[in-house]
C-alpha positions as CSV (number, residue, x, y, z in Angstrom):
1,M,19.0,-7.6,-2.9
2,K,17.7,-9.0,-6.2
3,V,14.6,-10.6,-7.6
4,V,14.7,-12.8,-10.6
5,L,11.5,-12.7,-12.8
6,L,10.9,-15.7,-15.1
7,N,9.0,-15.0,-18.3
8,G,7.5,-18.3,-19.1
9,S,6.1,-17.1,-22.4
10,P,7.4,-17.8,-25.9
11,H,6.9,-14.1,-26.6
12,K,9.8,-11.9,-25.4
13,D,7.8,-8.6,-25.2
14,G,4.3,-9.9,-24.9
15,C,1.6,-9.7,-22.3
16,T,3.4,-11.7,-19.6
17,Y,6.5,-9.4,-20.0
18,T,4.3,-6.4,-19.7
19,A,2.9,-7.6,-16.3
20,L,6.4,-8.6,-15.0
21,S,7.9,-5.3,-16.1
22,E,5.3,-3.4,-14.1
23,A,6.2,-5.4,-10.9
24,A,10.0,-5.0,-11.7
25,R,9.7,-1.3,-12.1
26,V,8.3,-0.9,-8.6
27,L,10.9,-3.3,-7.2
28,E,13.6,-1.1,-8.7
29,D,12.0,2.0,-7.2
30,Q,12.2,0.2,-3.8
31,G,16.0,-0.4,-4.2
32,I,15.7,-4.0,-5.4
33,D,17.7,-5.2,-8.4
34,T,15.7,-7.2,-11.0
35,E,16.4,-9.4,-13.9
36,I,13.8,-10.8,-16.3
37,L,14.8,-14.2,-17.8
38,Q,13.1,-15.3,-21.0
39,L,11.9,-18.9,-21.7
40,G,11.6,-18.2,-25.5
41,T,10.8,-20.7,-28.2
42,R,13.6,-23.2,-28.1
43,P,12.6,-26.8,-27.2
44,V,12.8,-27.7,-23.5
45,R,13.1,-31.0,-21.8
46,G,10.6,-32.7,-19.6
47,C,11.7,-34.6,-16.4
48,I,12.5,-38.2,-17.1
49,A,12.7,-39.1,-13.3
50,C,16.3,-40.3,-13.6
51,G,17.2,-39.2,-10.1
52,A,20.6,-37.9,-11.2
53,C,19.8,-34.4,-9.8
54,S,19.5,-35.8,-6.3
55,K,23.3,-36.2,-6.3
56,T,24.3,-33.0,-8.1
57,G,21.5,-30.4,-7.5
58,R,21.4,-29.9,-11.2
59,C,19.4,-31.3,-14.0
60,T,21.1,-34.0,-16.1
61,F,20.0,-32.2,-19.2
62,D,22.0,-29.1,-19.9
63,D,20.7,-28.1,-23.3
64,D,18.0,-25.6,-22.2
65,V,17.5,-22.9,-19.6
66,A,16.9,-25.1,-16.5
67,N,20.4,-25.1,-15.0
68,L,21.0,-21.5,-15.9
69,W,17.7,-20.6,-14.0
70,I,18.7,-22.8,-11.1
71,D,21.9,-20.7,-10.7
72,K,20.1,-17.4,-11.1
73,I,17.5,-18.3,-8.5
74,K,20.1,-19.5,-6.1
75,E,21.9,-16.2,-6.4
76,A,18.7,-14.1,-6.0
77,D,16.8,-13.2,-2.9
78,G,13.3,-13.6,-4.4
79,L,11.5,-15.0,-7.4
80,I,8.5,-14.1,-9.6
81,A,7.3,-16.7,-12.1
82,G,5.1,-15.4,-14.9
83,S,3.2,-17.3,-17.5
84,P,0.5,-17.0,-20.1
85,V,-2.6,-19.1,-19.6
86,Y,-3.1,-21.9,-22.1
87,Y,-6.2,-24.1,-21.6
88,A,-6.6,-22.9,-18.0
89,G,-3.0,-23.8,-17.1
90,P,0.4,-22.2,-17.3
91,N,2.5,-22.8,-20.5
92,G,3.4,-26.5,-20.6
93,A,7.0,-25.8,-21.6
94,F,7.4,-23.5,-18.6
95,C,6.0,-26.1,-16.2
96,A,8.4,-28.7,-17.7
97,V,11.3,-26.5,-16.8
98,L,10.0,-25.6,-13.4
99,D,9.4,-29.3,-12.6
100,R,13.1,-30.0,-13.2
101,I,14.3,-26.9,-11.4
102,F,12.3,-27.5,-8.3
103,Y,13.0,-31.2,-8.2
104,A,16.7,-30.7,-8.6
105,A,17.3,-27.6,-6.5
106,G,14.1,-26.6,-4.7
107,S,15.7,-27.2,-1.3
108,A,18.2,-24.4,-2.1
109,F,15.3,-21.9,-2.4
110,R,14.0,-22.2,1.1
111,F,12.6,-18.9,2.5
112,K,13.2,-17.0,-0.7
113,P,9.9,-15.0,-1.2
114,A,8.1,-16.0,-4.4
115,A,5.1,-15.0,-6.4
116,A,3.2,-16.2,-9.5
117,V,2.0,-13.8,-12.2
118,L,-0.5,-14.9,-15.0
119,S,-1.5,-13.3,-18.2
120,A,-4.9,-14.4,-19.6
121,R,-7.1,-13.3,-22.5
122,R,-10.2,-14.0,-20.4
123,G,-10.3,-17.0,-18.1
124,G,-8.1,-19.7,-16.5
125,A,-5.9,-17.4,-14.4
126,S,-6.9,-18.7,-11.0
127,A,-6.3,-22.3,-11.9
128,S,-2.9,-21.4,-13.3
129,F,-2.2,-19.3,-10.2
130,D,-2.8,-22.4,-8.1
131,R,-0.5,-24.5,-10.2
132,L,2.4,-22.2,-10.0
133,N,2.1,-21.5,-6.3
134,K,2.5,-25.2,-5.6
135,Y,6.1,-25.0,-6.6
136,F,6.8,-22.4,-4.0
137,T,4.9,-24.0,-1.1
138,I,6.6,-27.4,-1.5
139,A,10.0,-25.6,-1.5
140,E,9.1,-23.7,1.7
141,M,9.2,-20.3,-0.1
142,P,7.0,-17.6,1.4
143,V,4.3,-16.7,-1.1
144,V,3.9,-13.0,-1.6
145,A,0.4,-11.7,-2.0
146,S,-1.1,-8.7,-3.7
147,Q,-4.5,-7.1,-3.4
148,Y,-6.1,-9.7,-5.7
149,W,-4.9,-12.7,-7.6
150,N,-1.8,-11.8,-9.6
151,A,-3.2,-11.7,-13.1
152,V,-3.5,-9.3,-16.0
153,H,-6.0,-9.6,-18.9
154,G,-5.6,-8.8,-22.5
155,N,-4.7,-10.3,-25.8
156,T,-1.9,-7.9,-26.7
157,P,0.5,-5.8,-24.6
158,Q,-1.5,-2.8,-25.5
159,E,-4.7,-4.3,-24.1
160,V,-2.9,-5.4,-21.0
161,K,-1.8,-1.7,-20.5
162,Q,-5.5,-0.9,-20.4
163,D,-6.1,-3.3,-17.6
164,R,-5.7,-0.7,-14.9
165,E,-6.6,-3.0,-12.0
166,G,-4.3,-5.7,-13.3
167,L,-1.3,-3.3,-13.5
168,Q,-2.2,-2.0,-10.0
169,I,-2.1,-5.6,-8.8
170,M,1.4,-5.9,-10.3
171,R,2.6,-2.7,-8.6
172,T,1.2,-3.8,-5.2
173,L,2.9,-7.1,-5.7
174,G,6.2,-5.3,-6.3
175,R,5.9,-3.3,-3.1
176,N,4.8,-6.3,-1.1
177,M,7.7,-8.3,-2.5
178,A,10.2,-5.6,-1.5
179,W,8.7,-5.5,2.0
180,M,8.9,-9.3,2.4
181,L,12.5,-9.4,1.1
182,K,13.5,-6.9,3.8
183,A,11.6,-8.7,6.5
184,V,13.1,-12.1,5.6
185,E,16.6,-10.6,5.5
186,Q,16.1,-9.1,8.9
187,Q,14.9,-12.3,10.4
188,R,17.7,-14.3,8.8
189,N,20.3,-12.0,10.3
190,A,18.6,-12.2,13.7
191,D,17.7,-15.8,14.1
192,G,18.5,-17.7,10.9
193,V,15.8,-19.9,9.4
194,P,13.9,-22.8,11.1
195,E,15.7,-26.1,11.2
196,R,14.4,-28.6,8.7
197,E,13.5,-32.1,9.9
198,P,14.7,-35.0,7.9
199,W,12.2,-36.0,5.2
200,T,10.0,-38.9,6.2
201,P,8.3,-40.0,2.9
202,T,5.2,-42.0,3.5
203,N,3.3,-44.0,0.8
204,F,-0.4,-44.6,1.1
205,I,-0.4,-48.1,-0.3
206,R,0.4,-50.8,2.3
């Protein structure tokens, strides 16, 4: 089994990476392969609502990480999405990519356990946590919990390493993710996954 961890920070080895690495280390100890994928600093596209992805399952823009990440998540058994907190929300560039990924291919992620991880200097983590979890719930991905909201605090990786509770939360998340992966695999093998009803979109304006 494998978990893909998305580092939605422009900093490759920064605070978000420090948190994700702690969870990844525990997953590896539990026999789960991991891969951390970096957003980086290159420009990314926002969704233009063209609808082309409804036919292909891929974003029409192929000049950033979106389609690569779609392929990686499809191949994986679980997902952890990590982001720094900017103005009480996740990194805007990260959300722009996630919007496109989940709009194009979210239906392919059903029942893959998922979790959000946030890195904040001080505040805004809970609002950001809520924002990222919405991607998972609309895609029918079981959300993996820890012993508290999945956040670390610090302005540098060295400060994050002093957040003993935050790192403990990451380790608990790693163990819980491993347990959930094994439980989902067992259920898939026994009974498959629930049948999905055809979508019945309903607008509120009549």
